[in-house]
SEMITI-987263 format. One record per residue (C-alpha): residue number from 1; residue in one letter; x, y, z. Coordinates in pm, whole numbers, plus 50000, padded with zeros to 5 digits. Example, Ala and Ser with C-alpha at 12.3 -4.5 7.8 and 13.67 -1.06 7.14 Angstrom:
BEGIN
nr  rest  xx  yy  zz
1  A  51230  49550  50780
2  S  51367  49894  50714
END
This chain:
BEGIN
nr  rest  xx  yy  zz
1  M  16359  04817  25761
2  G  16404  05118  25989
3  R  16440  05473  25864
4  R  16814  05482  25941
5  A  16876  05159  25749
6  R  16660  05277  25462
7  G  16862  05597  25441
8  R  17189  05404  25432
9  R  17053  05185  25158
10  L  16963  05493  24956
11  Q  17317  05623  24983
12  Q  17484  05293  24903
13  Q  17274  05202  24602
14  Q  17210  05552  24466
15  Q  16872  05432  24359
16  R  16590  05676  24365
17  P  16334  05577  24621
18  A  15972  05540  24533
19  G  15988  05906  24433
20  S  16176  05870  24106
21  E  16026  06108  23857
22  D  16096  05866  23573
23  G  15909  05590  23750
24  A  15682  05520  23456
25  E  15963  05312  23315
26  G  16071  05135  23627
27  G  15857  04833  23558
28  G  15761  04765  23920
29  K  15418  04712  24073
30  R  15443  05035  24269
31  V  15493  05226  23947
32  E  15185  05077  23783
33  A  14981  05153  24089
34  G  15109  05508  24073
35  W  14963  05547  23726
36  E  14633  05411  23845
37  G  14622  05631  24153
38  G  14629  05323  24377
39  Y  14706  05273  24749
40  P  14350  05349  24870
41  E  14445  05237  25220
42  I  14701  05517  25259
43  I  14563  05840  25400
44  K  14708  06137  25216
45  E  14808  06332  25522
46  N  15136  06405  25693
47  K  15131  06678  25959
48  L  15510  06699  25977
49  F  15532  06751  25600
50  E  15280  07036  25616
51  H  15445  07198  25918
52  Y  15789  07173  25755
53  Y  15703  07334  25422
54  Q  15472  07596  25570
55  E  15762  07705  25789
56  L  16001  07720  25491
57  K  15750  07921  25284
58  I  15823  07754  24950
59  V  15456  07801  24849
60  P  15332  08156  24772
61  E  15107  08311  25033
62  G  14742  08221  24989
63  E  14815  07912  24773
64  W  14874  07650  25043
65  E  14531  07488  25013
66  Q  14561  07460  24635
67  F  14911  07313  24679
68  M  14791  07042  24918
69  E  14479  06974  24713
70  A  14691  06917  24402
71  L  14920  06678  24592
72  R  14620  06463  24686
73  E  14499  06435  24325
74  P  14629  06154  24098
75  L  14900  06264  23858
76  P  14784  06310  23496
77  A  14926  06065  23246
78  T  15179  06230  23015
79  L  15346  06101  22702
80  R  15626  06230  22486
81  I  15666  06157  22117
82  T  16021  06036  22063
83  G  16237  05938  21771
84  F  16361  06139  21478
85  K  16167  06441  21364
86  S  16007  06316  21042
87  H  15864  06010  21217
88  A  15762  06221  21517
89  K  15553  06446  21296
90  E  15376  06145  21143
91  I  15295  06005  21489
92  L  15165  06345  21599
93  H  14949  06363  21286
94  C  14815  06012  21356
95  L  14739  06093  21722
96  R  14559  06417  21644
97  N  14355  06311  21343
98  K  14263  05960  21450
99  Y  14299  05863  21816
100  F  14231  06198  21982
101  K  13924  06259  21765
102  E  13780  05926  21878
103  L  13805  06047  22240
104  E  13582  06350  22181
105  N  13247  06331  22364
106  L  13344  05989  22505
107  E  13231  05886  22854
108  V  13379  05601  23058
109  D  13200  05494  23378
110  G  12998  05813  23368
111  Q  13307  06033  23353
112  K  13377  06247  23048
113  V  13713  06164  22895
114  E  13939  06465  22864
115  V  14093  06492  22518
116  P  14473  06504  22559
117  Q  14626  06850  22550
118  P  14981  06951  22454
119  L  15217  07074  22726
120  S  15236  07446  22653
121  W  15609  07470  22723
122  Y  15733  07162  22533
123  P  15865  07246  22183
124  E  15668  07152  21871
125  E  15377  07004  22069
126  L  15561  06672  22110
127  A  15446  06619  22472
128  W  15084  06567  22584
129  H  14888  06509  22905
130  T  14546  06359  22978
131  N  14328  06259  23274
132  L  14314  05900  23147
133  S  14469  05661  23398
134  R  14631  05336  23293
135  K  14348  05147  23464
136  I  14082  05316  23248
137  L  14287  05263  22933
138  R  14321  04891  23000
139  K  13966  04812  23102
140  S  13756  05030  22871
141  P  13649  04864  22542
142  Q  13600  05208  22385
143  L  13968  05286  22442
144  E  14111  04950  22333
145  K  14259  05076  22004
146  F  14411  05380  22171
147  H  14561  05159  22444
148  Q  14708  04916  22189
149  F  14855  05211  22003
150  L  15023  05347  22319
151  V  15163  05007  22423
152  S  15300  04920  22080
153  E  15449  05262  22008
154  T  15608  05270  22353
155  E  15770  04930  22298
156  S  15905  05039  21958
157  G  16048  05359  22107
158  N  15826  05612  21934
159  I  15642  05719  22250
160  S  15767  05749  22607
161  R  15538  05756  22908
162  Q  15727  06013  23108
163  E  15627  06252  23382
164  A  15600  06610  23255
165  V  15853  06767  23492
166  S  16105  06493  23409
167  M  16122  06632  23055
168  I  16257  06970  23171
169  P  16629  06900  23249
170  P  16728  06775  22899
171  L  16553  07074  22742
172  L  16752  07315  22960
173  L  17081  07147  22865
174  S  17043  07298  22514
175  V  17214  07001  22350
176  Q  17371  07034  22004
177  P  17472  06734  21785
178  H  17845  06793  21847
179  H  17822  06792  22230
180  K  17989  06533  22451
181  I  17731  06453  22720
182  L  17748  06274  23055
183  D  17427  06155  23221
184  M  17550  06080  23574
185  C  17248  05900  23728
186  A  17070  05792  23413
187  A  16843  05493  23491
188  P  16572  05422  23397
189  G  16655  05631  23091
190  S  16373  05857  22974
191  K  16594  06167  23000
192  T  16876  05977  22828
193  T  16654  05908  22528
194  Q  16574  06280  22507
195  L  16946  06354  22494
196  I  17001  06096  22219
197  E  16718  06248  22015
198  M  16883  06590  22038
199  L  17211  06447  21907
200  H  17025  06309  21605
201  A  16824  06622  21531
202  D  16941  06596  21169
203  M  16833  06256  21036
204  N  17071  06288  20741
205  V  17377  06268  20966
206  S  17445  05903  21059
207  F  17728  05981  21299
208  P  17690  06306  21493
209  E  18015  06427  21646
210  G  17869  06418  21996
211  F  17783  06123  22219
212  V  17606  06034  22544
213  I  17776  05839  22822
214  A  17491  05724  23048
215  N  17593  05603  23393
216  D  17414  05434  23681
217  V  17552  05279  23999
218  D  17305  04990  24002
219  N  17391  04702  23770
220  K  17032  04584  23723
221  R  16908  04933  23642
222  C  17186  04965  23384
223  Y  17016  04695  23178
224  L  16687  04882  23198
225  L  16883  05182  23075
226  V  17023  04976  22785
227  H  16670  04868  22690
228  Q  16548  05227  22681
229  A  16845  05358  22485
230  K  16837  05075  22229
231  R  16489  05180  22119
232  L  16651  05479  21947
233  S  16918  05272  21765
234  S  17202  05520  21805
235  P  17575  05448  21759
236  C  17649  05742  21991
237  I  17539  05602  22330
238  M  17746  05415  22588
239  V  17607  05275  22915
240  V  17854  05247  23205
241  N  17824  05123  23563
242  H  17993  05344  23826
243  D  17930  05531  24149
244  A  17846  05878  24017
245  S  18022  06051  24307
246  S  18352  05895  24199
247  I  18298  05834  23830
248  P  18642  05792  23669
249  R  18808  06072  23480
250  L  18835  05943  23122
251  Q  19087  06025  22853
252  I  19081  06054  22475
253  D  19341  06062  22202
254  V  19376  06408  22046
255  G  19632  06429  21769
256  G  19831  06140  21912
257  R  19830  06280  22266
258  K  19628  06158  22563
259  E  19407  06432  22703
260  V  19143  06444  22973
261  L  18786  06405  22846
262  F  18572  06697  22958
263  Y  18202  06708  22879
264  D  18016  06991  22706
265  R  17692  06899  22884
266  I  17629  06709  23208
267  L  17294  06597  23344
268  C  17314  06557  23721
269  D  16971  06418  23815
270  V  17066  06297  24161
271  P  16903  06042  24395
272  C  16661  06226  24621
273  S  16391  06184  24886
274  G  16124  06221  24617
275  D  15861  06421  24803
276  G  15774  06592  24475
277  T  15628  06261  24352
278  M  15356  06216  24616
279  R  15086  06226  24348
280  K  15198  05897  24194
281  N  15406  05737  24472
282  I  15144  05748  24741
283  D  15347  05570  25007
284  V  15568  05881  25033
285  W  15284  06033  25238
286  K  15338  05801  25532
287  K  15716  05756  25492
288  W  15814  06123  25462
289  S  16052  06265  25722
290  T  16333  06520  25730
291  L  16588  06243  25786
292  N  16592  06133  25421
293  S  16703  06476  25304
294  L  16968  06504  25577
295  Q  17114  06168  25478
296  L  17113  06235  25103
297  H  17255  06588  25108
298  G  17620  06479  25128
299  L  17584  06226  24846
300  Q  17409  06482  24625
301  L  17683  06737  24684
302  R  17958  06485  24606
303  I  17788  06385  24281
304  A  17736  06749  24178
305  T  18099  06831  24264
306  R  18225  06538  24058
307  G  18011  06654  23768
308  A  18147  07010  23795
309  E  18503  06874  23789
310  Q  18439  06695  23461
311  L  18252  06981  23291
312  A  18437  07166  23014
313  E  18492  07539  23046
314  G  18190  07707  22886
315  G  17989  07389  22938
316  R  17648  07360  23102
317  M  17543  07127  23384
318  V  17183  07078  23495
319  Y  17130  06971  23858
320  S  16781  06838  23929
321  T  16580  06654  24194
322  C  16218  06545  24233
323  S  16231  06691  24585
324  L  16096  07024  24710
325  N  16336  07033  25005
326  P  16596  07316  25003
327  I  16841  07087  25188
328  E  16859  06879  24868
329  D  16815  07174  24635
330  E  16938  07528  24712
331  A  17175  07407  24988
332  V  17359  07179  24745
333  I  17380  07451  24479
334  A  17494  07718  24729
335  S  17766  07492  24867
336  L  17883  07398  24517
337  L  17897  07763  24410
338  E  18087  07858  24727
339  K  18353  07593  24687
340  S  18391  07670  24314
341  E  18514  08023  24404
342  G  18362  08176  24091
343  A  18436  07886  23854
344  L  18063  07810  23837
345  E  17765  08040  23807
346  L  17391  07991  23788
347  A  17253  08061  23441
348  D  16940  08268  23395
349  V  16708  08034  23202
350  S  16383  08219  23279
351  S  16311  08275  22910
352  E  16417  07935  22774
353  L  16090  07745  22828
354  P  15810  07993  22761
355  G  15485  07870  22908
356  L  15643  07685  23201
357  K  15534  07816  23542
358  W  15794  07799  23817
359  M  15894  07959  24147
360  P  16238  08116  24190
361  G  16481  07953  24432
362  I  16464  08069  24792
363  L  16747  08262  24960
364  Q  16686  08168  25324
365  W  16593  07840  25487
366  K  16631  07652  25815
367  V  16735  07296  25894
368  M  16517  07058  26094
369  A  16669  06767  26284
370  K  16493  06432  26282
371  D  16332  06510  26620
372  G  16170  06825  26481
373  Q  16411  07083  26627
374  W  16493  07378  26398
375  F  16841  07531  26347
376  T  16905  07856  26163
377  D  17285  07833  26138
378  W  17568  07586  26190
379  D  17698  07750  26508
380  A  17373  07665  26688
381  V  17398  07293  26611
382  P  17521  07096  26917
383  H  17822  06873  26869
384  S  17609  06562  26917
385  R  17420  06650  26597
386  H  17725  06709  26378
387  T  17704  06368  26218
388  Q  17344  06432  26114
389  I  17359  06802  26023
390  R  17643  06949  25817
391  P  17754  07312  25768
392  T  17684  07289  25392
393  M  17312  07252  25466
394  F  17279  07618  25569
395  P  17264  07927  25346
396  P  17579  08144  25334
397  K  17596  08397  25619
398  D  17752  08675  25414
399  P  17465  08872  25246
400  E  17688  08990  24959
401  K  17809  08640  24887
402  L  17452  08510  24900
403  Q  17330  08781  24664
404  A  17613  08711  24419
405  M  17505  08346  24393
406  H  17168  08441  24239
407  L  16989  08143  24391
408  E  16666  08297  24264
409  R  16770  08164  23920
410  C  16691  07810  24037
411  L  16353  07673  23927
412  R  16109  07505  24167
413  I  15800  07359  23998
414  L  15498  07332  24227
415  P  15223  07075  24152
416  H  14925  07310  24159
417  H  15060  07560  23905
418  Q  15034  07334  23598
419  N  14894  07007  23731
420  T  15233  06833  23749
421  G  15462  06672  24003
422  G  15704  06875  24217
423  F  16053  06935  24083
424  F  16371  07141  24123
425  V  16616  07243  23850
426  A  16933  07453  23853
427  V  17144  07527  23544
428  L  17515  07586  23606
429  V  17772  07723  23361
430  K  18145  07665  23409
431  K  18350  07983  23364
432  S  18693  07844  23455
433  S  18869  07543  23608
434  M  18770  07441  23958
435  P  19005  07604  24212
436  W  19173  07282  24327
437  N  19258  07203  23964
438  K  19402  07552  23908
439  R  19635  07523  24206
440  Q  19754  07176  24115
441  P  20136  07178  24076
442  K  20281  07031  23760
443  L  20384  06691  23887
444  Q  20358  06347  23732
445  G  20295  06001  23868
446  R  20139  05881  24190
447  S  20280  06160  24407
448  A  20073  06411  24211
449  E  19763  06196  24244
450  T  19811  06166  24617
451  R  19870  06539  24644
452  E  19552  06611  24450
453  S  19357  06395  24694
454  A  19513  06571  24992
455  Q  19453  06913  24842
456  L  19088  06839  24779
457  S  19013  06727  25131
458  P  18993  07074  25295
459  A  18728  07178  25045
460  D  18537  06854  25080
461  P  18203  06933  25245
462  T  18175  06594  25407
463  E  18459  06535  25649
464  G  18478  06179  25768
465  Q  18362  06044  25430
466  P  18579  05787  25252
467  A  18827  05930  25003
468  D  18703  05959  24644
469  P  18854  05652  24474
470  S  18866  05825  24136
471  R  19101  06088  24275
472  L  19350  05816  24353
473  E  19309  05618  24033
474  S  19273  05909  23788
475  P  19571  06095  23646
476  S  19632  06439  23790
477  V  19531  06762  23624
478  T  19809  07018  23620
479  E  19825  07392  23651
480  T  19846  07429  23273
481  G  19472  07365  23263
482  D  19215  07086  23257
483  T  19325  06957  22916
484  E  19678  06865  23024
485  I  19819  06552  22859
486  I  19805  06241  23071
487  R  20138  06069  23044
488  T  20088  05818  23323
489  A  19794  05657  23144
490  E  19985  05663  22818
491  N  20265  05464  22983
492  L  20008  05219  23116
493  E  19884  05145  22765
494  N  20232  05119  22614
495  N  20348  04844  22849
496  G  20274  04577  22587
497  N  20012  04390  22788
498  K  19713  04519  22591
499  K  19589  04369  22263
500  D  19525  04617  21985
501  G  19158  04702  21944
502  V  19039  04502  22247
503  C  18844  04708  22500
504  G  18753  04538  22824
505  P  18649  04316  22983
506  P  18571  04532  23288
507  P  18821  04508  23574
508  S  18594  04292  23790
509  K  18485  03977  23607
510  K  18343  03798  23910
511  M  17977  03703  23882
512  K  17779  03894  24140
513  L  17429  03843  24273
514  F  17193  04003  24018
515  G  17501  04109  23821
516  F  17632  04008  23481
517  K  17969  03930  23332
518  E  18033  04152  23031
519  D  18202  04042  22710
520  P  18489  04252  22572
521  F  18455  04502  22287
522  V  18685  04399  22001
523  F  18734  04630  21704
524  I  18775  04468  21362
525  P  19137  04508  21246
526  D  19208  04659  20903
527  D  19334  04331  20760
528  D  19047  04112  20884
529  P  18935  03889  20590
530  L  18578  03910  20722
531  F  18518  04262  20587
532  P  18608  04266  20212
533  P  18319  04031  20111
534  I  18076  04255  20302
535  E  18222  04566  20141
536  K  18191  04418  19792
537  F  17843  04264  19836
538  Y  17683  04589  19955
539  A  17911  04818  19749
540  L  17994  05019  20057
541  D  18102  05377  20002
542  P  18478  05443  20045
543  S  18386  05681  20327
544  F  18240  05394  20533
545  P  18419  05401  20872
546  K  18509  05032  20896
547  M  18743  05107  21185
548  N  18428  05164  21396
549  L  18305  04804  21355
550  L  18333  04582  21662
551  T  18230  04243  21798
552  R  18176  04111  22149
553  T  18404  03809  22128
554  T  18777  03740  22093
555  E  18735  03372  22001
556  G  18543  03169  21744
557  K  18320  03295  21464
558  K  18200  03651  21480
559  R  17820  03625  21476
560  Q  17722  03988  21524
561  L  17889  04306  21404
562  Y  17822  04629  21592
563  M  17908  04988  21516
564  V  17995  05294  21724
565  S  18084  05649  21630
566  K  18453  05734  21598
567  E  18431  05951  21912
568  L  18304  05658  22122
569  R  18567  05434  21965
570  N  18825  05681  22092
571  V  18674  05663  22444
572  L  18660  05281  22440
573  L  19017  05230  22324
574  N  19164  05469  22579
575  N  18968  05374  22891
576  S  18909  05000  22901
577  E  19106  04965  23225
578  R  18921  05234  23416
579  M  18554  05202  23326
580  K  18294  04927  23331
581  V  18106  04943  23002
582  I  17771  04765  23006
583  N  17671  04829  22646
584  T  17751  05040  22343
585  G  17705  05034  21968
586  I  17422  04917  21745
587  K  17397  04586  21561
588  V  17449  04634  21188
589  W  17516  04282  21051
590  C  17428  03925  21159
591  R  17594  03609  21031
592  N  17397  03362  20818
593  N  17477  03009  20927
594  S  17482  02894  20565
595  G  17615  03223  20435
596  E  17895  03056  20239
597  E  17633  02960  19979
598  F  17599  03329  19900
599  D  17847  03602  19818
600  C  17827  03741  20172
601  A  17802  03560  20504
602  F  17636  03855  20681
603  R  17283  03990  20647
604  L  17174  04340  20744
605  A  17018  04402  21087
606  Q  16716  04632  21116
607  E  16849  04784  21439
608  G  17130  04963  21259
609  I  16988  05009  20910
610  Y  16929  05384  20937
611  T  17293  05432  21035
612  L  17422  05196  20765
613  Y  17196  05290  20474
614  P  17380  05611  20364
615  F  17692  05402  20294
616  I  17520  05123  20095
617  N  17524  05156  19714
618  S  17400  04813  19609
619  R  17108  04575  19673
620  I  16861  04860  19733
621  I  16503  04816  19615
622  T  16276  05120  19611
623  V  15921  05019  19704
624  S  15584  05191  19694
625  M  15353  05239  19991
626  E  15133  04954  19864
627  D  15441  04729  19846
628  V  15531  04819  20205
629  K  15183  04719  20322
630  I  15209  04381  20149
631  L  15564  04317  20275
632  L  15464  04392  20635
633  T  15137  04195  20636
634  Q  15251  03882  20451
635  E  15544  03670  20553
636  N  15687  03575  20212
637  P  15498  03759  19936
638  F  15579  03639  19583
639  F  15726  03882  19333
640  R  15394  03877  19143
641  K  15214  04033  19440
642  L  15442  04336  19435
643  S  15444  04621  19186
644  S  15610  04576  18848
645  E  15866  04843  18945
646  T  15968  04644  19250
647  Y  15985  04319  19053
648  S  16206  04476  18785
649  Q  16454  04582  19054
650  A  16452  04246  19234
651  K  16463  04000  18943
652  D  16831  04048  18859
653  L  16956  04052  19217
654  A  17132  03750  19361
655  K  16968  03583  19659
656  G  17054  03734  19993
657  S  17009  04038  20215
658  I  16858  04353  20063
659  V  16750  04705  20158
660  L  16386  04805  20102
661  K  16346  05184  20077
662  Y  16024  05383  20070
663  E  16054  05745  19957
664  P  15758  05975  20033
665  D  15575  06135  19743
666  S  15545  06506  19817
667  A  15275  06536  19549
668  N  15053  06286  19732
669  L  14987  06438  20074
670  D  14761  06145  20171
671  A  15060  05910  20157
672  L  15311  05862  20439
673  Q  15543  06164  20437
674  C  15851  06015  20606
675  P  16106  05776  20454
676  I  16119  05411  20563
677  V  16424  05184  20538
678  M  16377  04811  20604
679  C  16599  04506  20590
680  G  16478  04221  20372
681  W  16577  03898  20204
682  R  16559  03833  19831
683  G  16469  03467  19791
684  K  16413  03248  19486
685  A  16060  03371  19417
686  S  15968  03597  19707
687  I  16083  03875  19937
688  R  16054  03885  20313
689  T  16125  04162  20562
690  F  16332  04130  20878
691  V  16151  04392  21087
692  P  16053  04351  21456
693  K  15683  04323  21528
694  N  15636  04662  21692
695  E  15819  04840  21413
696  R  15591  04665  21161
697  L  15284  04782  21352
698  H  15425  05135  21368
699  Y  15478  05162  20992
700  L  15139  05010  20916
701  R  14962  05256  21145
702  M  15143  05548  20990
703  M  15005  05431  20655
704  G  14650  05411  20786
705  V  14635  05033  20827
706  E  14458  04922  21146
707  V  14578  04589  21284
708  S  14372  04387  21530
709  G  14475  04095  21749
710  E  14824  04240  21796
711  K  14913  04016  22085
712  K  14834  03690  21909
713  K  15130  03671  21677
714  E  15488  03785  21720
715  G  15589  03829  21357
716  A  15445  03928  21023
717  I  15086  04042  21056
718  P  14846  03793  20895
719  A  14635  03953  20625
720  S  14320  03826  20799
721  E  14389  04069  21084
722  V  14438  04372  20859
723  T  14134  04591  20799
724  D  14288  04799  20520
725  S  14138  04714  20180
726  T  14463  04741  19988
727  T  14589  04391  20076
728  D  14457  04101  19876
729  G  14392  03879  20177
730  T  14555  03575  20019
731  G  14782  03527  20318
732  Q  15115  03350  20296
733  P  15245  03168  19988
734  D  15230  02791  19942
735  N  15506  02597  20108
736  Q  15645  02456  19785
737  E  15718  02806  19653
738  S  15850  02952  19974
739  D  16224  02908  19947
740  E  16330  03112  20249
741  Q  16364  02828  20497
742  G  16628  02659  20281
743  A  16794  02972  20154
744  G  17068  02978  20414
745  E  16921  03247  20636
746  A  17060  03305  20980
747  T  16915  03079  21243
748  S  16907  03389  21465
749  V  16598  03500  21274
750  D  16280  03372  21426
751  A  16011  03191  21234
752  A  15809  03507  21189
753  G  16087  03694  21014
754  C  16171  03940  21291
755  D  16503  04030  21439
756  P  16516  03853  21775
757  V  16489  04049  22097
758  G  16829  03933  22220
759  D  17142  03806  22056
760  P  17151  03430  21987
761  P  17394  03221  22190
762  R  17743  03210  22043
END
C-alpha cells in the first residue's frame, strides 16, 4: 500500500496507526513485539525525521543527542493499578511486599533486574515502570510467579499494562463522580477505564450521577473497548460506534422537556501519525514522513471542533496525540481557538501533575510539503499545493492574537526527560457557546437545521470536505443557548411508532464484514410479572431502581437481566434512533433453567454484585477469611468444612442463590483489609461460589494464598495446587453428597462454577 493510500485509510477508519499510545491492549503481533523491543532488522534512523524536528526546534538546545538516544532505546514496561481504591491498596501492598522484594538482587541473563519504581507524577503511587520486557518475563523461571500475577490481574481488570504518557489525559480531565463524560476516540480503552475508576471513586455509591459514553469509529475495536470496560463492572458506561467528527448530538429528558446533552468532560485523543511511539512501534522509523501529519490535520481539527460543540459551558476538554508534530498539535489547537472567538481558552495545568516534566507548546512553526519544501505562511503556498496544505496548519499572523492564545500552556512530553514515549496534551475550557451556536436564529424544523449547516461552512477549516452529517440530522441549537429544548425530536418520538422502553436496534441492521448485528435494549416495564418474585426472594430495598433493569431481547424468555444508571437510561430512551449502541449495562441476574423449583427463577451474577449488594437485605452470609479460602479452592465444600458461624447462617436458608460477604477485621492487620462480595449457591449440603477464575485467583493472592498451575484448570482451584496451609487438602466432596448438579442451577454456569465469559445462546 502506497503512502497516499495509507493516509486515506487512516482518515476513513480513524484507527491509530502503529503509533497508538495504548497499543499494549491492541492484541496484535506488532504490539507484543513492541513490548519486547523487536524488529531487529529495522535500522533506527530516519534523516528526514531528524532534519524536520531539528528545524522546528521542539527539543531544547544541547539535548538533541539525548533525545535521539532515548528514541532508540526500548520503551520501559509500565503498569497501572486499576479498580476501586480499597482493592487497589491491597494490590499495591501485595506488589511491594511480595513480588517486588523477590526482584531485589535478581539477575537474568547476566543483566541485573531493575526493581519497579513508581511514576513520580501519578497519584498515590498507583502507576509503576520497570526495565523488564515481556520477553524476559515470559522466559525467565525466576520471574514465573511475577509473570503469572501480571497476566491474571490484567485479565481480571486489576492491573492495566498502559504506556506512562497515555495515563496523563484522564488525570488532567479532573473527573468528578457527577460528570457526564464523552470519550470520542476511545479504543482500545485504557483511558476509558481510568475515567470509569474516577466516577467510582467512592465505593459506597453504586450509581454515581455521572457516566462515560465511549465512542470509536471502528466496529471491531468497539468490542475490544467493551472487553476493557467490562473488567470494571460499571453500570455507568456506554460504548457507541460513530465517526467522531460527526458524532450525533444527543438529547435527554429534563423535567419532561427534551434538552440537548452537553458533556462536562470530553477526552479528544485523536488518531495521529504516532511518531511519539517510535520506542515501541519500531516500524515508524522507516515509515515516517510529513505526509501523514498533513493528511490527518483536517480530521483532527474536525473531531476537536465537534467535541468543543458538545462541551458544556464551564466544561473541560483534553486534546491529545502521541505525535510530536506541531501540525497535529499546536496548529489544531490554534485553529480551534481562533474559530471559537473566545468561547474556548487553554487552561494552565502546569501545577496539576507535580513531578511530570514537559516542554511548553511552541509559538512558531513551519510546514513542510511531502517533497521537503518548507513554507512559513499560507500566502507562500502555490495553488497546486492547496489540497495538501491548508491555511489552518500555520500559526496566526497577528502577534497579539497569537499571544492571547497562550499556546505555551500546551504540554509536549519528550522521551528523554523521564524515559517515556513522546506525547502532546492541551486542556481547553469552554467559557461560552461556540459562535455559530450563539448566532443561530430561533427557528424550528429542517429549515433551521439546513441553515445551521450553511452557517457553519464559512468557519469550517476544510473547504471541499463533505458536509457533517450530524449537522443535518441533529436538531438545531437556538440563540437562547445550548440547552434549548428540542421539539423536533420530541415530535419524532410521539408519532406512535416507538414501543415504550425499547431502545434500538441501531438504524443499520445489515450484517457487515467484520461487523455485528446488535440486539435491542428493552427496559423491564413496571407491571412485568418477572420482577416481584426477585424482589421478594432477595428482599430488595424499596429504593432499588427497578426501572433501570433491561434485557437484550423483545421475544421469548428473558435469560439475562442487566442494569444501567438512571442517567444512561435517560440517554438510551431518548436517542435510540440516532446512535448505534454497542454495549451498556452490567449483568445482575441470570435465569436458572429449572428455577421454577425454587422461589426465584434468577440467580445473582458476579459481574454486577457490587452494584446490587447495597439493595439486597436477604440471603446474605457473612464469611471469615478462612471460609473464603475454602470456598475459592474447593468446588462444593460441605457445610461441615466451613466455620460454625457460616453454617448457622446457611442452615435455615432455602436452596438457591446467595450472597457471600467478607468484612475486614480492622483489629487484625494481617488479614485482608478490603471487603469481598461473592455470588454463591446454597445447595442441600454444600455451598459453591459463582466467581470467574481470575477473580478467584485475585482474592486468593490478596489473602496470601499462592496458586500454582493456573493455566491447567478454568474453574475452582483444586486444593492440591494451593500452597497455603489453611486448606485441608481434602479436595472436592463425594459425588453422592454433591447436590448442585441436580439443584436446578442455570445451564449457563460452566462445570467449574464460574460465570461464563460470554452470554449463553438464547
